[in-house]
PyMOL Python script that loads the backbone (N, CA, C, O; Angstrom):
from pymol import cmd

cmd.read_pdbstr("""\
ATOM      1  N   MET A   1     113.179  97.852  97.860  1.00  0.00           N
ATOM      2  CA  MET A   1     112.936  97.925  96.440  1.00  0.00           C
ATOM      3  C   MET A   1     114.285  98.140  95.762  1.00  0.00           C
ATOM      4  O   MET A   1     115.190  98.760  96.321  1.00  0.00           O
ATOM      5  N   THR A   2     114.396  97.621  94.560  1.00  0.00           N
ATOM      6  CA  THR A   2     115.621  97.793  93.785  1.00  0.00           C
ATOM      7  C   THR A   2     115.277  97.805  92.298  1.00  0.00           C
ATOM      8  O   THR A   2     114.144  97.536  91.899  1.00  0.00           O
ATOM      9  N   ASN A   3     116.280  98.123  91.496  1.00  0.00           N
ATOM     10  CA  ASN A   3     116.116  98.075  90.040  1.00  0.00           C
ATOM     11  C   ASN A   3     116.897  96.915  89.443  1.00  0.00           C
ATOM     12  O   ASN A   3     116.950  96.777  88.221  1.00  0.00           O
ATOM     13  N   GLY A   4     117.498  96.085  90.270  1.00  0.00           N
ATOM     14  CA  GLY A   4     118.222  94.917  89.793  1.00  0.00           C
ATOM     15  C   GLY A   4     119.226  94.446  90.821  1.00  0.00           C
ATOM     16  O   GLY A   4     119.489  95.151  91.796  1.00  0.00           O
ATOM     17  N   PRO A   5     119.790  93.270  90.622  1.00  0.00           N
ATOM     18  CA  PRO A   5     120.785  92.757  91.561  1.00  0.00           C
ATOM     19  C   PRO A   5     121.904  93.765  91.779  1.00  0.00           C
ATOM     20  O   PRO A   5     122.490  94.291  90.832  1.00  0.00           O
ATOM     21  N   ASN A   6     122.181  94.017  93.040  1.00  0.00           N
ATOM     22  CA  ASN A   6     123.227  94.955  93.441  1.00  0.00           C
ATOM     23  C   ASN A   6     123.003  96.361  92.883  1.00  0.00           C
ATOM     24  O   ASN A   6     123.950  97.139  92.767  1.00  0.00           O
ATOM     25  N   GLY A   7     121.759  96.690  92.538  1.00  0.00           N
ATOM     26  CA  GLY A   7     121.432  98.011  92.002  1.00  0.00           C
ATOM     27  C   GLY A   7     121.123  99.006  93.107  1.00  0.00           C
ATOM     28  O   GLY A   7     121.517  98.825  94.259  1.00  0.00           O
ATOM     29  N   THR A   8     120.417 100.050  92.737  1.00  0.00           N
ATOM     30  CA  THR A   8     119.998 101.069  93.685  1.00  0.00           C
ATOM     31  C   THR A   8     119.003 100.460  94.656  1.00  0.00           C
ATOM     32  O   THR A   8     118.151  99.665  94.260  1.00  0.00           O
ATOM     33  N   LEU A   9     119.108 100.831  95.932  1.00  0.00           N
ATOM     34  CA  LEU A   9     118.230 100.284  96.962  1.00  0.00           C
ATOM     35  C   LEU A   9     117.343 101.371  97.550  1.00  0.00           C
ATOM     36  O   LEU A   9     117.747 102.528  97.662  1.00  0.00           O
ATOM     37  N   TYR A  10     116.137 100.984  97.922  1.00  0.00           N
ATOM     38  CA  TYR A  10     115.200 101.874  98.607  1.00  0.00           C
ATOM     39  C   TYR A  10     114.613 101.129  99.787  1.00  0.00           C
ATOM     40  O   TYR A  10     114.203  99.975  99.657  1.00  0.00           O
ATOM     41  N   VAL A  11     114.572 101.781 100.936  1.00  0.00           N
ATOM     42  CA  VAL A  11     113.991 101.211 102.146  1.00  0.00           C
ATOM     43  C   VAL A  11     112.827 102.104 102.554  1.00  0.00           C
ATOM     44  O   VAL A  11     112.967 103.326 102.615  1.00  0.00           O
ATOM     45  N   GLY A  12     111.688 101.498 102.832  1.00  0.00           N
ATOM     46  CA  GLY A  12     110.526 102.275 103.237  1.00  0.00           C
ATOM     47  C   GLY A  12     109.618 101.479 104.149  1.00  0.00           C
ATOM     48  O   GLY A  12     109.845 100.297 104.406  1.00  0.00           O
ATOM     49  N   VAL A  13     108.576 102.156 104.639  1.00  0.00           N
ATOM     50  CA  VAL A  13     107.594 101.552 105.539  1.00  0.00           C
ATOM     51  C   VAL A  13     106.214 101.756 104.944  1.00  0.00           C
ATOM     52  O   VAL A  13     105.923 102.808 104.376  1.00  0.00           O
ATOM     53  N   THR A  14     105.363 100.747 105.075  1.00  0.00           N
ATOM     54  CA  THR A  14     103.980 100.849 104.631  1.00  0.00           C
ATOM     55  C   THR A  14     103.115  99.899 105.442  1.00  0.00           C
ATOM     56  O   THR A  14     103.598  98.892 105.960  1.00  0.00           O
ATOM     57  N   ALA A  15     101.844 100.223 105.547  1.00  0.00           N
ATOM     58  CA  ALA A  15     100.890  99.334 106.200  1.00  0.00           C
ATOM     59  C   ALA A  15     100.285  98.357 105.191  1.00  0.00           C
ATOM     60  O   ALA A  15      99.659  97.374 105.586  1.00  0.00           O
ATOM     61  N   ASP A  16     100.463  98.614 103.900  1.00  0.00           N
ATOM     62  CA  ASP A  16      99.897  97.766 102.850  1.00  0.00           C
ATOM     63  C   ASP A  16     100.971  97.519 101.785  1.00  0.00           C
ATOM     64  O   ASP A  16     101.056  98.238 100.790  1.00  0.00           O
ATOM     65  N   LEU A  17     101.775  96.502 102.015  1.00  0.00           N
ATOM     66  CA  LEU A  17     102.937  96.252 101.165  1.00  0.00           C
ATOM     67  C   LEU A  17     102.553  95.970  99.716  1.00  0.00           C
ATOM     68  O   LEU A  17     103.168  96.511  98.797  1.00  0.00           O
ATOM     69  N   LYS A  18     101.556  95.140  99.507  1.00  0.00           N
ATOM     70  CA  LYS A  18     101.179  94.802  98.136  1.00  0.00           C
ATOM     71  C   LYS A  18     100.752  96.048  97.354  1.00  0.00           C
ATOM     72  O   LYS A  18     101.166  96.233  96.209  1.00  0.00           O
ATOM     73  N   ARG A  19      99.936  96.893  97.961  1.00  0.00           N
ATOM     74  CA  ARG A  19      99.493  98.117  97.301  1.00  0.00           C
ATOM     75  C   ARG A  19     100.677  99.031  97.007  1.00  0.00           C
ATOM     76  O   ARG A  19     100.793  99.588  95.915  1.00  0.00           O
ATOM     77  N   ARG A  20     101.551  99.175  97.997  1.00  0.00           N
ATOM     78  CA  ARG A  20     102.689 100.089  97.837  1.00  0.00           C
ATOM     79  C   ARG A  20     103.645  99.609  96.752  1.00  0.00           C
ATOM     80  O   ARG A  20     104.123 100.414  95.952  1.00  0.00           O
ATOM     81  N   VAL A  21     103.929  98.322  96.714  1.00  0.00           N
ATOM     82  CA  VAL A  21     104.818  97.785  95.680  1.00  0.00           C
ATOM     83  C   VAL A  21     104.166  97.970  94.311  1.00  0.00           C
ATOM     84  O   VAL A  21     104.842  98.307  93.339  1.00  0.00           O
ATOM     85  N   HIS A  22     102.856  97.750  94.238  1.00  0.00           N
ATOM     86  CA  HIS A  22     102.148  97.971  92.974  1.00  0.00           C
ATOM     87  C   HIS A  22     102.314  99.420  92.511  1.00  0.00           C
ATOM     88  O   HIS A  22     102.526  99.669  91.324  1.00  0.00           O
ATOM     89  N   GLU A  23     102.220 100.364  93.428  1.00  0.00           N
ATOM     90  CA  GLU A  23     102.425 101.782  93.088  1.00  0.00           C
ATOM     91  C   GLU A  23     103.828 102.024  92.543  1.00  0.00           C
ATOM     92  O   GLU A  23     104.003 102.774  91.582  1.00  0.00           O
ATOM     93  N   HIS A  24     104.808 101.402  93.145  1.00  0.00           N
ATOM     94  CA  HIS A  24     106.188 101.548  92.652  1.00  0.00           C
ATOM     95  C   HIS A  24     106.319 100.937  91.257  1.00  0.00           C
ATOM     96  O   HIS A  24     106.964 101.516  90.382  1.00  0.00           O
ATOM     97  N   ARG A  25     105.723  99.795  91.054  1.00  0.00           N
ATOM     98  CA  ARG A  25     105.839  99.094  89.772  1.00  0.00           C
ATOM     99  C   ARG A  25     105.161  99.839  88.632  1.00  0.00           C
ATOM    100  O   ARG A  25     105.631  99.800  87.495  1.00  0.00           O
ATOM    101  N   THR A  26     104.060 100.517  88.933  1.00  0.00           N
ATOM    102  CA  THR A  26     103.307 101.223  87.892  1.00  0.00           C
ATOM    103  C   THR A  26     103.752 102.666  87.715  1.00  0.00           C
ATOM    104  O   THR A  26     103.301 103.347  86.794  1.00  0.00           O
ATOM    105  N   GLY A  27     104.634 103.138  88.593  1.00  0.00           N
ATOM    106  CA  GLY A  27     105.093 104.517  88.506  1.00  0.00           C
ATOM    107  C   GLY A  27     104.197 105.497  89.231  1.00  0.00           C
ATOM    108  O   GLY A  27     104.429 106.704  89.167  1.00  0.00           O
ATOM    109  N   ASP A  28     103.164 105.002  89.929  1.00  0.00           N
ATOM    110  CA  ASP A  28     102.274 105.882  90.686  1.00  0.00           C
ATOM    111  C   ASP A  28     102.964 106.470  91.910  1.00  0.00           C
ATOM    112  O   ASP A  28     102.569 107.528  92.400  1.00  0.00           O
ATOM    113  N   ALA A  29     103.982 105.794  92.400  1.00  0.00           N
ATOM    114  CA  ALA A  29     104.774 106.332  93.508  1.00  0.00           C
ATOM    115  C   ALA A  29     105.879 107.186  92.886  1.00  0.00           C
ATOM    116  O   ALA A  29     106.771 106.663  92.217  1.00  0.00           O
ATOM    117  N   GLY A  30     105.819 108.446  93.098  1.00  0.00           N
ATOM    118  CA  GLY A  30     106.796 109.343  92.481  1.00  0.00           C
ATOM    119  C   GLY A  30     108.104 109.393  93.238  1.00  0.00           C
ATOM    120  O   GLY A  30     108.378 108.543  94.086  1.00  0.00           O
ATOM    121  N   GLY A  31     108.895 110.376  92.933  1.00  0.00           N
ATOM    122  CA  GLY A  31     110.133 110.614  93.658  1.00  0.00           C
ATOM    123  C   GLY A  31     111.248 109.647  93.332  1.00  0.00           C
ATOM    124  O   GLY A  31     111.434 109.237  92.186  1.00  0.00           O
ATOM    125  N   PHE A  32     111.983 109.294  94.366  1.00  0.00           N
ATOM    126  CA  PHE A  32     113.192 108.492  94.247  1.00  0.00           C
ATOM    127  C   PHE A  32     112.953 107.181  93.513  1.00  0.00           C
ATOM    128  O   PHE A  32     113.704 106.828  92.604  1.00  0.00           O
ATOM    129  N   THR A  33     111.894 106.450  93.911  1.00  0.00           N
ATOM    130  CA  THR A  33     111.656 105.136  93.303  1.00  0.00           C
ATOM    131  C   THR A  33     111.289 105.247  91.829  1.00  0.00           C
ATOM    132  O   THR A  33     111.661 104.389  91.029  1.00  0.00           O
ATOM    133  N   LYS A  34     110.576 106.278  91.475  1.00  0.00           N
ATOM    134  CA  LYS A  34     110.221 106.465  90.062  1.00  0.00           C
ATOM    135  C   LYS A  34     111.438 106.893  89.257  1.00  0.00           C
ATOM    136  O   LYS A  34     111.667 106.397  88.154  1.00  0.00           O
ATOM    137  N   ARG A  35     112.222 107.820  89.815  1.00  0.00           N
ATOM    138  CA  ARG A  35     113.408 108.324  89.118  1.00  0.00           C
ATOM    139  C   ARG A  35     114.397 107.206  88.796  1.00  0.00           C
ATOM    140  O   ARG A  35     114.983 107.182  87.713  1.00  0.00           O
ATOM    141  N   TYR A  36     114.581 106.283  89.735  1.00  0.00           N
ATOM    142  CA  TYR A  36     115.560 105.203  89.546  1.00  0.00           C
ATOM    143  C   TYR A  36     114.919 103.887  89.103  1.00  0.00           C
ATOM    144  O   TYR A  36     115.588 102.855  89.051  1.00  0.00           O
ATOM    145  N   ARG A  37     113.632 103.923  88.786  1.00  0.00           N
ATOM    146  CA  ARG A  37     112.903 102.744  88.303  1.00  0.00           C
ATOM    147  C   ARG A  37     113.050 101.545  89.250  1.00  0.00           C
ATOM    148  O   ARG A  37     113.402 100.442  88.833  1.00  0.00           O
ATOM    149  N   LEU A  38     112.776 101.790  90.506  1.00  0.00           N
ATOM    150  CA  LEU A  38     112.878 100.747  91.527  1.00  0.00           C
ATOM    151  C   LEU A  38     111.545 100.012  91.588  1.00  0.00           C
ATOM    152  O   LEU A  38     110.604 100.473  92.233  1.00  0.00           O
ATOM    153  N   THR A  39     111.471  98.889  90.927  1.00  0.00           N
ATOM    154  CA  THR A  39     110.213  98.168  90.772  1.00  0.00           C
ATOM    155  C   THR A  39     110.230  96.763  91.350  1.00  0.00           C
ATOM    156  O   THR A  39     109.197  96.093  91.347  1.00  0.00           O
ATOM    157  N   GLN A  40     111.349  96.305  91.837  1.00  0.00           N
ATOM    158  CA  GLN A  40     111.455  94.925  92.315  1.00  0.00           C
ATOM    159  C   GLN A  40     111.542  94.882  93.836  1.00  0.00           C
ATOM    160  O   GLN A  40     112.397  95.526  94.443  1.00  0.00           O
ATOM    161  N   LEU A  41     110.643  94.114  94.436  1.00  0.00           N
ATOM    162  CA  LEU A  41     110.688  93.875  95.869  1.00  0.00           C
ATOM    163  C   LEU A  41     111.596  92.676  96.110  1.00  0.00           C
ATOM    164  O   LEU A  41     111.294  91.567  95.669  1.00  0.00           O
ATOM    165  N   VAL A  42     112.704  92.894  96.804  1.00  0.00           N
ATOM    166  CA  VAL A  42     113.644  91.793  97.032  1.00  0.00           C
ATOM    167  C   VAL A  42     113.807  91.450  98.508  1.00  0.00           C
ATOM    168  O   VAL A  42     114.468  90.469  98.849  1.00  0.00           O
ATOM    169  N   TYR A  43     113.200  92.261  99.395  1.00  0.00           N
ATOM    170  CA  TYR A  43     113.317  92.003 100.827  1.00  0.00           C
ATOM    171  C   TYR A  43     112.172  92.719 101.534  1.00  0.00           C
ATOM    172  O   TYR A  43     111.820  93.844 101.179  1.00  0.00           O
ATOM    173  N   ALA A  44     111.596  92.064 102.532  1.00  0.00           N
ATOM    174  CA  ALA A  44     110.542  92.679 103.336  1.00  0.00           C
ATOM    175  C   ALA A  44     110.547  92.050 104.725  1.00  0.00           C
ATOM    176  O   ALA A  44     110.911  90.887 104.903  1.00  0.00           O
ATOM    177  N   GLU A  45     110.143  92.833 105.679  1.00  0.00           N
ATOM    178  CA  GLU A  45     109.990  92.368 107.053  1.00  0.00           C
ATOM    179  C   GLU A  45     108.611  92.773 107.551  1.00  0.00           C
ATOM    180  O   GLU A  45     108.126  93.856 107.222  1.00  0.00           O
ATOM    181  N   ALA A  46     107.973  91.912 108.342  1.00  0.00           N
ATOM    182  CA  ALA A  46     106.710  92.239 108.991  1.00  0.00           C
ATOM    183  C   ALA A  46     106.986  92.659 110.429  1.00  0.00           C
ATOM    184  O   ALA A  46     107.874  92.119 111.088  1.00  0.00           O
ATOM    185  N   HIS A  47     106.215  93.624 110.902  1.00  0.00           N
ATOM    186  CA  HIS A  47     106.349  94.107 112.284  1.00  0.00           C
ATOM    187  C   HIS A  47     104.973  94.205 112.916  1.00  0.00           C
ATOM    188  O   HIS A  47     103.974  94.417 112.229  1.00  0.00           O
ATOM    189  N   ASP A  48     104.931  94.050 114.228  1.00  0.00           N
ATOM    190  CA  ASP A  48     103.659  94.086 114.953  1.00  0.00           C
ATOM    191  C   ASP A  48     103.097  95.498 115.077  1.00  0.00           C
ATOM    192  O   ASP A  48     101.880  95.677 115.140  1.00  0.00           O
ATOM    193  N   THR A  49     103.962  96.490 115.112  1.00  0.00           N
ATOM    194  CA  THR A  49     103.498  97.873 115.252  1.00  0.00           C
ATOM    195  C   THR A  49     104.197  98.760 114.229  1.00  0.00           C
ATOM    196  O   THR A  49     105.301  98.455 113.779  1.00  0.00           O
ATOM    197  N   ILE A  50     103.546  99.849 113.872  1.00  0.00           N
ATOM    198  CA  ILE A  50     104.160 100.794 112.946  1.00  0.00           C
ATOM    199  C   ILE A  50     105.398 101.421 113.576  1.00  0.00           C
ATOM    200  O   ILE A  50     106.355 101.748 112.874  1.00  0.00           O
ATOM    201  N   GLN A  51     105.384 101.590 114.886  1.00  0.00           N
ATOM    202  CA  GLN A  51     106.540 102.164 115.573  1.00  0.00           C
ATOM    203  C   GLN A  51     107.773 101.274 115.421  1.00  0.00           C
ATOM    204  O   GLN A  51     108.871 101.770 115.168  1.00  0.00           O
ATOM    205  N   SER A  52     107.593  99.970 115.575  1.00  0.00           N
ATOM    206  CA  SER A  52     108.743  99.069 115.426  1.00  0.00           C
ATOM    207  C   SER A  52     109.200  99.018 113.973  1.00  0.00           C
ATOM    208  O   SER A  52     110.394  98.881 113.707  1.00  0.00           O
ATOM    209  N   ALA A  53     108.269  99.125 113.031  1.00  0.00           N
ATOM    210  CA  ALA A  53     108.636  99.140 111.608  1.00  0.00           C
ATOM    211  C   ALA A  53     109.445 100.394 111.272  1.00  0.00           C
ATOM    212  O   ALA A  53     110.451 100.318 110.566  1.00  0.00           O
ATOM    213  N   ILE A  54     109.008 101.535 111.774  1.00  0.00           N
ATOM    214  CA  ILE A  54     109.727 102.791 111.517  1.00  0.00           C
ATOM    215  C   ILE A  54     111.103 102.759 112.162  1.00  0.00           C
ATOM    216  O   ILE A  54     112.080 103.230 111.580  1.00  0.00           O
ATOM    217  N   GLN A  55     111.177 102.207 113.354  1.00  0.00           N
ATOM    218  CA  GLN A  55     112.469 102.092 114.044  1.00  0.00           C
ATOM    219  C   GLN A  55     113.433 101.210 113.237  1.00  0.00           C
ATOM    220  O   GLN A  55     114.610 101.541 113.091  1.00  0.00           O
ATOM    221  N   ARG A  56     112.934 100.107 112.726  1.00  0.00           N
ATOM    222  CA  ARG A  56     113.774  99.210 111.920  1.00  0.00           C
ATOM    223  C   ARG A  56     114.186  99.879 110.615  1.00  0.00           C
ATOM    224  O   ARG A  56     115.341  99.767 110.203  1.00  0.00           O
ATOM    225  N   GLU A  57     113.257 100.576 109.955  1.00  0.00           N
ATOM    226  CA  GLU A  57     113.574 101.293 108.724  1.00  0.00           C
ATOM    227  C   GLU A  57     114.700 102.295 108.968  1.00  0.00           C
ATOM    228  O   GLU A  57     115.645 102.382 108.183  1.00  0.00           O
ATOM    229  N   THR A  58     114.592 103.044 110.052  1.00  0.00           N
ATOM    230  CA  THR A  58     115.610 104.037 110.386  1.00  0.00           C
ATOM    231  C   THR A  58     116.970 103.372 110.590  1.00  0.00           C
ATOM    232  O   THR A  58     117.992 103.889 110.139  1.00  0.00           O
ATOM    233  N   SER A  59     116.979 102.240 111.261  1.00  0.00           N
ATOM    234  CA  SER A  59     118.238 101.513 111.487  1.00  0.00           C
ATOM    235  C   SER A  59     118.838 101.044 110.170  1.00  0.00           C
ATOM    236  O   SER A  59     120.025 101.249 109.914  1.00  0.00           O
ATOM    237  N   ILE A  60     118.013 100.412 109.331  1.00  0.00           N
ATOM    238  CA  ILE A  60     118.514  99.873 108.060  1.00  0.00           C
ATOM    239  C   ILE A  60     119.041 100.991 107.166  1.00  0.00           C
ATOM    240  O   ILE A  60     120.056 100.815 106.493  1.00  0.00           O
ATOM    241  N   LYS A  61     118.374 102.123 107.151  1.00  0.00           N
ATOM    242  CA  LYS A  61     118.826 103.244 106.326  1.00  0.00           C
ATOM    243  C   LYS A  61     120.208 103.733 106.737  1.00  0.00           C
ATOM    244  O   LYS A  61     120.941 104.286 105.918  1.00  0.00           O
ATOM    245  N   ARG A  62     120.565 103.533 108.000  1.00  0.00           N
ATOM    246  CA  ARG A  62     121.880 103.955 108.495  1.00  0.00           C
ATOM    247  C   ARG A  62     122.971 102.909 108.259  1.00  0.00           C
ATOM    248  O   ARG A  62     124.155 103.202 108.424  1.00  0.00           O
ATOM    249  N   TRP A  63     122.582 101.708 107.877  1.00  0.00           N
ATOM    250  CA  TRP A  63     123.551 100.637 107.648  1.00  0.00           C
ATOM    251  C   TRP A  63     124.427 100.959 106.443  1.00  0.00           C
ATOM    252  O   TRP A  63     123.992 101.641 105.515  1.00  0.00           O
ATOM    253  N   PRO A  64     125.658 100.466 106.461  1.00  0.00           N
ATOM    254  CA  PRO A  64     126.479 100.529 105.241  1.00  0.00           C
ATOM    255  C   PRO A  64     125.819  99.674 104.153  1.00  0.00           C
ATOM    256  O   PRO A  64     125.114  98.708 104.445  1.00  0.00           O
ATOM    257  N   ARG A  65     126.058 100.044 102.916  1.00  0.00           N
ATOM    258  CA  ARG A  65     125.470  99.318 101.783  1.00  0.00           C
ATOM    259  C   ARG A  65     125.800  97.821 101.832  1.00  0.00           C
ATOM    260  O   ARG A  65     124.946  96.989 101.524  1.00  0.00           O
ATOM    261  N   ALA A  66     127.013  97.481 102.213  1.00  0.00           N
ATOM    262  CA  ALA A  66     127.423  96.071 102.263  1.00  0.00           C
ATOM    263  C   ALA A  66     126.537  95.271 103.214  1.00  0.00           C
ATOM    264  O   ALA A  66     126.226  94.115 102.926  1.00  0.00           O
ATOM    265  N   TRP A  67     126.126  95.848 104.326  1.00  0.00           N
ATOM    266  CA  TRP A  67     125.248  95.147 105.260  1.00  0.00           C
ATOM    267  C   TRP A  67     123.891  94.891 104.613  1.00  0.00           C
ATOM    268  O   TRP A  67     123.326  93.807 104.754  1.00  0.00           O
ATOM    269  N   LYS A  68     123.368  95.893 103.903  1.00  0.00           N
ATOM    270  CA  LYS A  68     122.073  95.742 103.241  1.00  0.00           C
ATOM    271  C   LYS A  68     122.148  94.634 102.190  1.00  0.00           C
ATOM    272  O   LYS A  68     121.250  93.798 102.098  1.00  0.00           O
ATOM    273  N   LEU A  69     123.211  94.634 101.408  1.00  0.00           N
ATOM    274  CA  LEU A  69     123.365  93.613 100.366  1.00  0.00           C
ATOM    275  C   LEU A  69     123.461  92.224 100.980  1.00  0.00           C
ATOM    276  O   LEU A  69     122.863  91.280 100.463  1.00  0.00           O
ATOM    277  N   ARG A  70     124.197  92.084 102.062  1.00  0.00           N
ATOM    278  CA  ARG A  70     124.330  90.785 102.731  1.00  0.00           C
ATOM    279  C   ARG A  70     122.984  90.313 103.280  1.00  0.00           C
ATOM    280  O   ARG A  70     122.654  89.130 103.198  1.00  0.00           O
ATOM    281  N   THR A  71     122.221  91.230 103.832  1.00  0.00           N
ATOM    282  CA  THR A  71     120.918  90.881 104.388  1.00  0.00           C
ATOM    283  C   THR A  71     119.983  90.383 103.290  1.00  0.00           C
ATOM    284  O   THR A  71     119.310  89.366 103.459  1.00  0.00           O
ATOM    285  N   ILE A  72     119.940  91.087 102.181  1.00  0.00           N
ATOM    286  CA  ILE A  72     119.103  90.664 101.055  1.00  0.00           C
ATOM    287  C   ILE A  72     119.579  89.317 100.536  1.00  0.00           C
ATOM    288  O   ILE A  72     118.779  88.403 100.340  1.00  0.00           O
ATOM    289  N   HIS A  73     120.869  89.199 100.317  1.00  0.00           N
ATOM    290  CA  HIS A  73     121.426  87.966  99.752  1.00  0.00           C
ATOM    291  C   HIS A  73     121.181  86.753 100.654  1.00  0.00           C
ATOM    292  O   HIS A  73     120.971  85.645 100.161  1.00  0.00           O
ATOM    293  N   ALA A  74     121.208  86.962 101.962  1.00  0.00           N
ATOM    294  CA  ALA A  74     120.991  85.849 102.893  1.00  0.00           C
ATOM    295  C   ALA A  74     119.589  85.257 102.758  1.00  0.00           C
ATOM    296  O   ALA A  74     119.412  84.046 102.894  1.00  0.00           O
ATOM    297  N   LEU A  75     118.603  86.092 102.495  1.00  0.00           N
ATOM    298  CA  LEU A  75     117.223  85.616 102.402  1.00  0.00           C
ATOM    299  C   LEU A  75     116.718  85.470 100.974  1.00  0.00           C
ATOM    300  O   LEU A  75     115.716  84.796 100.736  1.00  0.00           O
ATOM    301  N   ASN A  76     117.398  86.092 100.031  1.00  0.00           N
ATOM    302  CA  ASN A  76     116.963  86.063  98.633  1.00  0.00           C
ATOM    303  C   ASN A  76     118.200  86.084  97.734  1.00  0.00           C
ATOM    304  O   ASN A  76     118.449  87.076  97.049  1.00  0.00           O
ATOM    305  N   PRO A  77     118.975  84.998  97.732  1.00  0.00           N
ATOM    306  CA  PRO A  77     120.257  85.001  97.015  1.00  0.00           C
ATOM    307  C   PRO A  77     120.147  85.242  95.510  1.00  0.00           C
ATOM    308  O   PRO A  77     121.106  85.697  94.886  1.00  0.00           O
ATOM    309  N   ASP A  78     119.000  84.945  94.930  1.00  0.00           N
ATOM    310  CA  ASP A  78     118.817  85.155  93.487  1.00  0.00           C
ATOM    311  C   ASP A  78     118.218  86.518  93.172  1.00  0.00           C
ATOM    312  O   ASP A  78     117.971  86.834  92.008  1.00  0.00           O
ATOM    313  N   TRP A  79     117.983  87.325  94.200  1.00  0.00           N
ATOM    314  CA  TRP A  79     117.368  88.648  94.034  1.00  0.00           C
ATOM    315  C   TRP A  79     116.069  88.531  93.252  1.00  0.00           C
ATOM    316  O   TRP A  79     115.776  89.357  92.387  1.00  0.00           O
ATOM    317  N   ARG A  80     115.291  87.493  93.565  1.00  0.00           N
ATOM    318  CA  ARG A  80     114.009  87.255  92.913  1.00  0.00           C
ATOM    319  C   ARG A  80     113.007  88.307  93.374  1.00  0.00           C
ATOM    320  O   ARG A  80     112.995  88.676  94.548  1.00  0.00           O
ATOM    321  N   ASP A  81     112.175  88.790  92.470  1.00  0.00           N
ATOM    322  CA  ASP A  81     111.135  89.752  92.790  1.00  0.00           C
ATOM    323  C   ASP A  81     110.068  89.032  93.612  1.00  0.00           C
ATOM    324  O   ASP A  81     109.483  88.055  93.146  1.00  0.00           O
ATOM    325  N   LEU A  82     109.814  89.500  94.812  1.00  0.00           N
ATOM    326  CA  LEU A  82     108.912  88.828  95.742  1.00  0.00           C
ATOM    327  C   LEU A  82     107.467  89.317  95.630  1.00  0.00           C
ATOM    328  O   LEU A  82     106.607  88.869  96.388  1.00  0.00           O
ATOM    329  N   TYR A  83     107.195  90.206  94.720  1.00  0.00           N
ATOM    330  CA  TYR A  83     105.857  90.791  94.600  1.00  0.00           C
ATOM    331  C   TYR A  83     104.779  89.732  94.412  1.00  0.00           C
ATOM    332  O   TYR A  83     103.729  89.817  95.049  1.00  0.00           O
ATOM    333  N   ASP A  84     105.000  88.754  93.571  1.00  0.00           N
ATOM    334  CA  ASP A  84     103.984  87.731  93.313  1.00  0.00           C
ATOM    335  C   ASP A  84     103.742  86.822  94.513  1.00  0.00           C
ATOM    336  O   ASP A  84     102.732  86.119  94.561  1.00  0.00           O
ATOM    337  N   ASP A  85     104.649  86.827  95.472  1.00  0.00           N
ATOM    338  CA  ASP A  85     104.486  86.005  96.679  1.00  0.00           C
ATOM    339  C   ASP A  85     103.597  86.683  97.718  1.00  0.00           C
ATOM    340  O   ASP A  85     103.173  86.039  98.678  1.00  0.00           O
ATOM    341  N   LEU A  86     103.311  87.962  97.543  1.00  0.00           N
ATOM    342  CA  LEU A  86     102.490  88.675  98.514  1.00  0.00           C
ATOM    343  C   LEU A  86     101.053  88.204  98.427  1.00  0.00           C
ATOM    344  O   LEU A  86     100.539  87.957  97.336  1.00  0.00           O
ATOM    345  N   THR A  87     100.402  88.078  99.574  1.00  0.00           N
ATOM    346  CA  THR A  87      98.998  87.631  99.585  1.00  0.00           C
ATOM    347  C   THR A  87      98.070  88.760  99.914  1.00  0.00           C
ATOM    348  O   THR A  87      96.856  88.565  99.967  1.00  0.00           O
TER     349      THR A  87
END
""", "prot")
cmd.dss("prot")
cmd.show_as("cartoon", "prot")
cmd.util.cbc("prot")
cmd.orient("prot")
């Protein structure tokens, strides 16, 4: 989640991405995402198990910011909000 191109970034895990992004967009998700108005989904990964998703989240959170930006840019160079693409 982000608040704009090259803005503040948030990495998290959920079993229901569409619901969770909706919570961020409406302000129902409090804390960090609400404080920084992180409402745009610009990158997501699917995993077969919650354990692998949590492991990946932990890894990404430890990455330098430049790596995160490159990863997002490689798959979403326009930083388009992907929320409407969720099914």
